[in-house]
N, C-alpha and C positions, 0 to 999 in steps of 0.2 A: 667251311664256306659252301662247298659244292651242294651239301645236303640242304642248307638253308634255301639255296637257289631252286633246287628240285622240289622242295615243299611247295613253293609259290608258283612254279611252273606247272606242276600237277594240279594245283588248285585253280589256275587260270583255265588250263584246259578243261578241267571239270566244270567250272562255271560257263564256259562257252559251249560245252556239248549237252549239258542237262541229262546226261545218260548214265551217271555213276560208273564212269569208265576209269578214272584214274584217282578216285578218292582213296583207295587202299594203298596205291604208291605214295599218296601224300602222307598217309599214317606211317608206312614204312620208312620214308625219308625223315619224318619227325623223330622216329625212334633212333635212326641212324645218327641224326643230328645231335641228339642227346647223348648217344654213345661216344661221340667226339670228346666229351667232358671226361671221360673214363680212359680212352685209348686213342692213341694216334695211328694206330694199325688199321689201314684201309680194308684189308681182307676181313677183319673182324666187323668193321662198319657195314661192309657189304653183305655179310652174313646176318647181321642184324636187320638190315634193310630187307632183305630176301625173307627172313623168317618172319617178321612182323607183318610184311605184306601179304604173305600166303596165310598166316594165322587170321588176320583180319578179314581176309577174303572168305576163307572157308566159314568163319563163324557169323559174319555179318550179311553176306550176299543172299542166303536163303530167307533170312528175316526180312531184309528190305525187299526182296521180290514178292513176299507175301503182301506187303504194305502197298508197294508200287503197283502190282497187277491186280489189286483187290477188286477194283471196279470195272474189270473187263466185261464188256457187254457183248454177249453172243450175238451174231448176226443171224438172219434168216437162213442163211446157207449152212450155218452150224447146226441147225435144228433137224437136218437129215442125218446127222451122226447117230448111229444105232438103229435107224429105220431099216424096214424090210423093203427090198425092191425085187423087180423081176427083170431077168437078163432078156433083152430084146435082140441082141446080137452076141453070138459066142465070144467068151472071153478065154484067152490063153495065155500062157507065160511069155509069149513073144510079141503078142500084139493086143491092144485094148480092144474091148467090146463095148456095148451099150447097155445101160440098164435105166429102167423107169423107176423113180422113186418119188412118191408123193406127187404124181402126175407130171413130173419133169423128166426129160431124157438127159442122161449123163454119160460122158466117156467113163469107162470104169476098167480098172486093172486089178488082177489078183496074182497071188503067186502059185495058183493052181488052175487047171482047165475047169471052165464052168459052161455047161450047154445052155443053149437058148431055152427060155421058159422055166429055169430054175429060180428058186428064191435065194436072194443074197441079203446079207446084212452090211450096211455101210460102216466101215471102221474109222475112216478118216477122210479128209479132203486135202489134196495137194494140187494147188493151182486150179485148173479147170477140170481135173478128173477126180474121180472118187475111188478110194481103195476098198474092196469088198472081200468077203469070204462067203462061201456057199453055206446057207443056212441048213442045218440038219433037220430033217422031216420028223 
């Protein structure tokens, strides 16, 4: 009976969230519910629940992510990733510097020291700062 309740509890949570958070637990609960027809052993039912939840998560999440995130539109800010910029204020490991990329000034961080005037490549954006590495000449 508990597995039957859990199936619907997880489905209700899933319906309210729209984020594919508990669908795998619903499937695991369904498998555990089916296992009750074969055994009364709760440990075996929990193992069935855990096994099928993990298996369904491993095999379906990557596929669903492809379909769900298929139409992600890059914003203008994403367009600077991979671009070359010029360091306008020295960057070091302990404090951010400044970089000019595509005519805009950005706070920039790097895992290495980069002197003012050097060329850098934008690796990614984290909040209001860009992550850069020195561009080899």
